[in-house]
N, C-alpha and C positions, 0 to 999 in steps of 0.2 A: 642521741639518747632515746631509748624506746619509750613508748607511752607508759608502760608498766613501771619504768624507773623514774618518770617525771611526775612527782606528786601533783603539781598544778594541773597537768593534763588529765590525770586520773580524776581529780576533783571536778574538773570541768566536764568530763564525760559522765561522771556520776550525776551532776546537776542536770545535764541534758536528759538523762534517763528519767530522773524524778519529774522533770517538766513534761515528759511523755509526748507521744505522737499525737499531735492535735487532731489530725484527720481520723485516726483510729479511735481516739476518745470520743469525738463527736458522733461517730457511728455507734459506739457503745451506748451513748446517751439516747440516741434516736430509737434504739431497740429497748429502751427502758432498763438498761443494765448499768451497773457501776463498774469502774475499772478494777483491775486486780488488786492494786494497793488500797483503794477505797474499801473494797470488800474485807480485806484483812484488818484494816483499821476499825471497821464496824464490829468485827468478831472479838478482837483482842482488847485487853485492858489498855487504856490510853497510854501511849509512850512506851509500851513494853516490847514492841516488835523489833527484832534484830534480824535484818535481812542477810542472806548468805548468797555468795556468787552473784552479786548484784550486777557486775559489769558484763556478765553473759546475758545481755538483754535479748539477743536474737534467739535464745532458747524458747522464748514464748511462755515462760512461767516465772512467777515471783515466789520465792521460798525462804523460809526462815523459822524462827521460834519466837514465842511470846508467852503471855499468861492470860488465862481466863478465870476471873474471880480469884486471882492470885496463884492459880495452879498452872504449872508449865504445860505447854502444848506446842507441837510442831504443826506447821501449816504450809501448804503450797496452793497457789491460785493460778490456773492457766490464764494467760493473757490473750484474749481474743483479738486485741489490737495488733498483735504480732502474728502474722500468717494464720489468722483465725484460730489461734491456740493449738495448732496442729502439733502432734507428737513427732519428735525426731530424736536423734541421738543426743543432742545437747540438752533437750528438755528432760529426757529420761535420766541423764547423768545427774541433773540437779535434784530430781525427785528421789532417785535412789539414795543419794547422799542424805536426804532428810529422813527417809525410811530407816536407813542404817543407824542414824543417830537416835531415832526414836526407840529402836530395838535395844541399843546399848544402854540407854538411860531409863527405859521403862516409861515412856511418855506418850500420851495419846497423839493421834494424827488427825488433822482435818484437811480434806482435799476439796478444793473448790474447782469444780469441773465446768469447763466452757470451751469446747473444742469440736471442730468438724471432723476429727479423726487423725489419720496419719499424714505425714509429709510425703506425699506421693513421689516427689522428686528425689527422695533419698532411697527409693526402692526397698530392697529387702532390709536395709539398715533400719528403716522406720518400723518394720515388723519386729526386728530384734529389740528395738527400743521398748516397744510395748511388752514383749516377752520378759525383758529384764525387770521392768516395773512390776509386772504381774507376779513374777517369782518372789520378789521381795515383799510384796503385799501378802502373798500366801504364807510366807514365813512369819509374818507379824500377826496373822489371824489367831485370835484367842490369846495373844500375848499382851498387846496393848489395844485399846479401843480405836477403831478407825471410823470416822464419820465422813461420808461423801455428800457434798452439797452440789446439786445439779442446778446451776444458775444460768445456763445457756444451752445451746445444742450439745448433746452428749451422744455421739453417733458411733455405731460399730464397736470397735475395740475400746473406744473411750467409754462406752456404756458398760462394757465388761469391767473396766477399772472401778466404776461406781459400785457395781454389784459385788465386787470382791470386798467391799467394806462392810462393817457390822451394821451401820445405820445409814440409810439413804434419805436425804431431804431434797425435795424438788420445789423450786420457787417459780412462781409466776412473775412477770408475764412471759419470760423467754425460756425458762428451764424445760427441757424435753429429753427424755431417756429413750433412745431409739436404736434398733439394730441396723436400720438403713434410713437414709434421709428421704424427705418427701419427693424429691426429684426422681430418685431411683425407684421408689415404689410406684410413683405415678406412671413411670415408663412401663413397669412390669404389670401393673394392675389396670392400666389404661383409664385412669381416672385421677382427678385432682384430690389431694389429701393434704391437710395441714399438719405441721409438726405437733401442734397442740393435740390434735386428734390421734396422732400416732403414739405419743408418750408424754404429753403434758402432765402437769402436776396431779390433777385429779385422776387422769387415766392411769398414771404410773402407780398411784396408791390403790386404786380400785382393782387393778390386775395383780397386785402383790409385788410389783417391781420396786416400789419405794415404800417408806414407812410414814413419811409426813409430806403433806402438800401445804405450801405456804403462799399467802396472797402477795407478799412482797419480799424483796431480799432482806430487808430489815427484820421481818417476821422470821425468816429462815435463820438469820444469825441468832436471834433470841431463842429459837428452838434448839439450835446446836449448843448454845451455852447451857440451856436447861438440861439437855441430855448429858453433856459432860459433867454437870453438877450431880447427876445420879450415879455416875460410873466411877470405879476406881481408876487410878492412873495405869495400872497393869494388873496382870493375873496373880500377883503375890501380895498386893496391897488391898486394904479394905476401902469400900466406897466412902465418900465423905459423910460424916455424921452431922445431922442438923439438930435443931432444937427438939427436944423430946416431948411427945404428947403422951398422955396417959393411956396405956393399953387396957387398963382395967375399967372399961366402960361398957354399958349395955347398949345393944343396938335394937331399938324398938321398931316394930312395924314390918319386919322381914319374916315372911312365911316360906314354907317349902314351895319351890317353883317361882320364887321372886326373881326379879331381873338381876342378872349377875353383874352387869356393869354398874348398876346403882349400889349393889352390895360392896363391890370393890372400892367405890368412892367412900363408902361409910367405914369400911375396914381400915383404909389408909389414913394417914395424917391429913388434915384438912388442906385441900387444894394441891396435893402433892402428886396426883396421878397424871402420868404422861402415857396416853394410849398410842401404841404402835400399829400402823396399818389399819386405821379406823375406816370401815367401809369395805375392806377386803374380807369377805365372808362374815358370818355372824359370830365367829369366834372372836374373843377379846384377848389381846395381849398388851400388857402395860407395865411400866415401871412406876413405883410409888414408894412412899416412906411408911414404915410402921415403927412407932416409937423412935423416929429419927433415923432409922436404918433403911437402906434401899432394899426393896423386895420386888421380885418379878411376879406379877399376877397373870393368871391364865383362866379363861372362862370358855367352856365348850360351846356356849350358845344352846338354846333350847332345841328339842326335836332330834332328828337323826343327824349323826355326825358324818359329813362327807369327806372326801379325800383332800379338798382344798383347805378345810378347817384343820385337819390333822397335820398337814404339811406346815401350815402357818404356826401351829402350836409347837411342833417338834423343833423347828428352827429357832424359835424364841427360847425354848428350854435349853437348847445347846448353847445359845448365846449367853444366857444367864449363868449356866454352869461354868463357862470359860472364865468368868470373873467372880466366881464363888458367891453369886447372888442367890439367896434363898428363893425357892419357887412355891407360891401358894396357888393351888389349883382348885377352881370351882367347877364341879361336875353336875350337869343336868342334861343327860343324853339318853335317848330312848334306844340307842344302839347305832350300828353302822348303817349308813344310807344305802339302799338297794337301787341300782339303776337298771334300765332296760337294755343296756348293751354290755357285751362281755368285756370290751375294752375298759369301760368306766368301772365295772365291777372289779376288774383286776387293779385298776388305779386305786380304788378304795382299799383293797387288800394290801397293796404295796405301801400306801400311806399309813395304814394301821400298824404295819410292821415297823415302819420308820418311827412312828410315835412311841411304840413300846420300847424300841431301842434307845431313843432319846432319853426317856425317863429312866430306863434301866442303867444306862452308862453314867448318868449324871450323879456326881458325888456331892453336890451341894445339898443343903437342907431342903427337903421336900415335904410339904404339908398339904393334904387334900381335904377339901370340904365338899361333901355331897349335899347339894342344896335342892335336889329334886329327884330325878331319876339317874341311876347309874346302872345301865343295863348292858350286860355282856362285855364286849371288848373295851368299851369306854372305861368301865371300872377296872378291868385288868390292867390297862395301860397306865391309868392315872391315879388309881386309888388302892390297888392291890398292895399288900404288905411288902412285896418285893420292890415296888416302884415308888413307895411313899414312906417316909419315916413315921408319919402320924396321919391317920385318916379319921375325920369326924363326919358324922351324919346329922344333918339338920333334922329337927323333929318333923315327921311326915314324909321324909324322903324314902325312896325305894331302891334297894340294891338287889339285883336278880340276874340270873343267867340269861333270861329272856323275858319279853313282855307277857303279861297275863292274857 
């Protein structure tokens, strides 16, 4: 009688898997990391996880479904205790199954990334595995929210898997988002460099590769739960509605030229603002609630608007539009920033075109508030009648083709 036909043997094998590889678990703990199943338990509501394809332990990934605050979610966690979480054909098969079910049911996906890359021993098959996962993630883009949690090394193609998600969260102490590992770069650059310096949590956010940097894995799980609570399950449903605050209230003490981040906090329901990419440029992008409904807030930041600010804003507007989240834009820009190199000037021009396109193609509700200066292209892109349903000007603000 085969193992699959003998229930006792199956149950015995299942228990052995649940007991986990002691040596691998010990190594995880030494690195300050939790195991794959511990991570899933931290994210999901207690007792809600239903694991799939559990007996395929050698795939190096734990996958299944559960709930977060009572709402369904699919989740997969790469298991670093099994061949360093490396991607191979079996792992891809388990992940793709989860992604397909998420698409059919219109359910968000959380990916917990902890992998040194591909299983080199599988050769081209490992590359095909990544390609299969990437293709399915691309088809899900804009259909259901995808959150990537970088909880360990995320190298090469594994880093691309994280970047294909809507939201990227990197956790200390071990999370690192890198195109190549420290050993490879040390060899190429002839100097020692640490993973944290290459793509650790703070570096990843500052460079725009991630949206949130968290001090611990527990903090990362709390952030993922908070983000999920702001988003709809898919692109045809509404975001969760929370307790309504009174919108008919006066905001005292804000003048033209005020700090946009402070104004966003005042406009939104108390304590509801989640800022994305804080520290990556002076532009502010955030989700928050207004009268209990999810809103995407955008603030240009003061002064001249550079290419990096515009790319950050454009991507966020497209993300909000995918899930029919209204966009409230705060403009205080003296125009496009001029650089002393032709390459950077062209980068600004390209980014400005991308920003205009993002606002123009967005079909969600768009409301713009000029809170200081709206000079030239900044107003055209974000406040012009073609790109905003309603535009309001703060008392004392200036709208002009060019500075005086």
